[in-house]
N, C-alpha and C positions, 0 to 999 in steps of 0.2 A: 605083263601084270599077271599075277595068280590069285584069285581072290582066297582069301586065309579066313577072313572074319567078319561077321555084318551083325551090328547091331542100329538101335534107334540113331544111337547118339555116334555112332564111328563106324567105317568101315576100315579092315587092315587087308593090305594086299603086299604082296613078293613080287619085287623085280627080278627076276631067274638070273636075266643078262648081268647087272650091275649089282646083285646080290644087296639090295638092300629093301627095310619095310616099308612101305607107304600107308600112313596112318592120316586119313580122312574125317578129321573131326565132322560132327553135323550139327547144328543147330545150339541151343542149350544145356550146359553141362551142369550135373552136381557132383556133392560128391561121391556118392553110389558107384554112378557112373562112371567116373575119371578113374575111382580106386579097382573098378573092375575091368575097365582096360588097359589102365597100367599095370595090372597083369597080365593080362594075357598077351600084351604087349613085351614083357620079361621074359614070360612063357616061351613066344615063339623067338626071339635072338638067342635062348639056351637050345631052341629044339634047331633053330636053321643054325647055327654056329654063325652068326655074322656080326656084323661091328655098325652099321650106318642106319638112320632112319632118317625119312622125309617126312617132317610131323606139320600138317596140312590143317592150318585152322580157320582159313578163305571163308569156312561157311559156319564159324561157332558165331552167336549170337548171347552177349550177355557177357557177364564177369561170371568166374569161377574164384573168388578170392578165398572162399573155405577150402579150397584145396592147395590153393600157390603154395602156401609154406609145409605142405607135406611131398608137394611135387617138386621141392627145392628140397629138403632134407633130405626124406626117405626114398622117393621113387628115384631119383636123378642115380644116388649110389648104388641102388638097386641093380638099374640099367648098366650102370660101369662093371658091377662084378659081373652081370650076363655078358659084356663083353662088348657093349658103346662105346666106341673113340667119335664117331661123328654125328652129329643133329644139327640138320638144316629144319629153321623153322619157320614155314610160311603165316607172317601175322595176319589178323582179320582184320576187317574194316570195321569193326565195332570196337572202338576205344574203351570202353569196359572191358572186353576180352581182351584186347593189348595192356592194359594196366595188370590182371592176372596175368597174364604173360609175363610180362617185365619182373614180376613178384615171385614167377617161378622159375627163375633161370638161377640154374646149380651154380655150385661154388666146388664142384667134383673134378677130376681129370677127366672131362673129355671136352671136345672142339664142339661151340654150339656157334651158330649163324644165324641170324633171321634175315627173312629177306620178305617182296614184297611179293614173289611171286613165283607161278611152279618152274617155269624156264630158267631163271635166276637160281631156284634152290636145286635142280635138278643138274644142273651142270656144275654148280659147285662141289656138290657130295659125290657125283661120279667121277668128278676128279681128284677125291682123296682119295690116299694112297690105302690098301688093305690092311690091317694089322697082321705082324708078324708074330 
């Protein structure tokens, strides 16, 4: 993995072998941190011309409901426009973070799967076809 970006709330790496972004969200998330990190992810999808994301919420603590509707209605469509086709989402152990994530599920044309662990998410994502 090649580290591309690091902030207090997120670390974004690039798996050069399987060509996906690994986004490790950390701690409490707020509207500003989610908007800024989401914009960085869109930028990196464009720049690297990749189509898959492994989104790890294992370390997320607390709700982020104030951003869930934005994630669903604005951010996911922008991610799809940037090329996203497959999104593996590792859930948090925090019930409130998981409730926010469920509310943020996209209605756009992208395949999203929720997993309990990194190995499950990684296996699924790396077995998905590349965009043609």
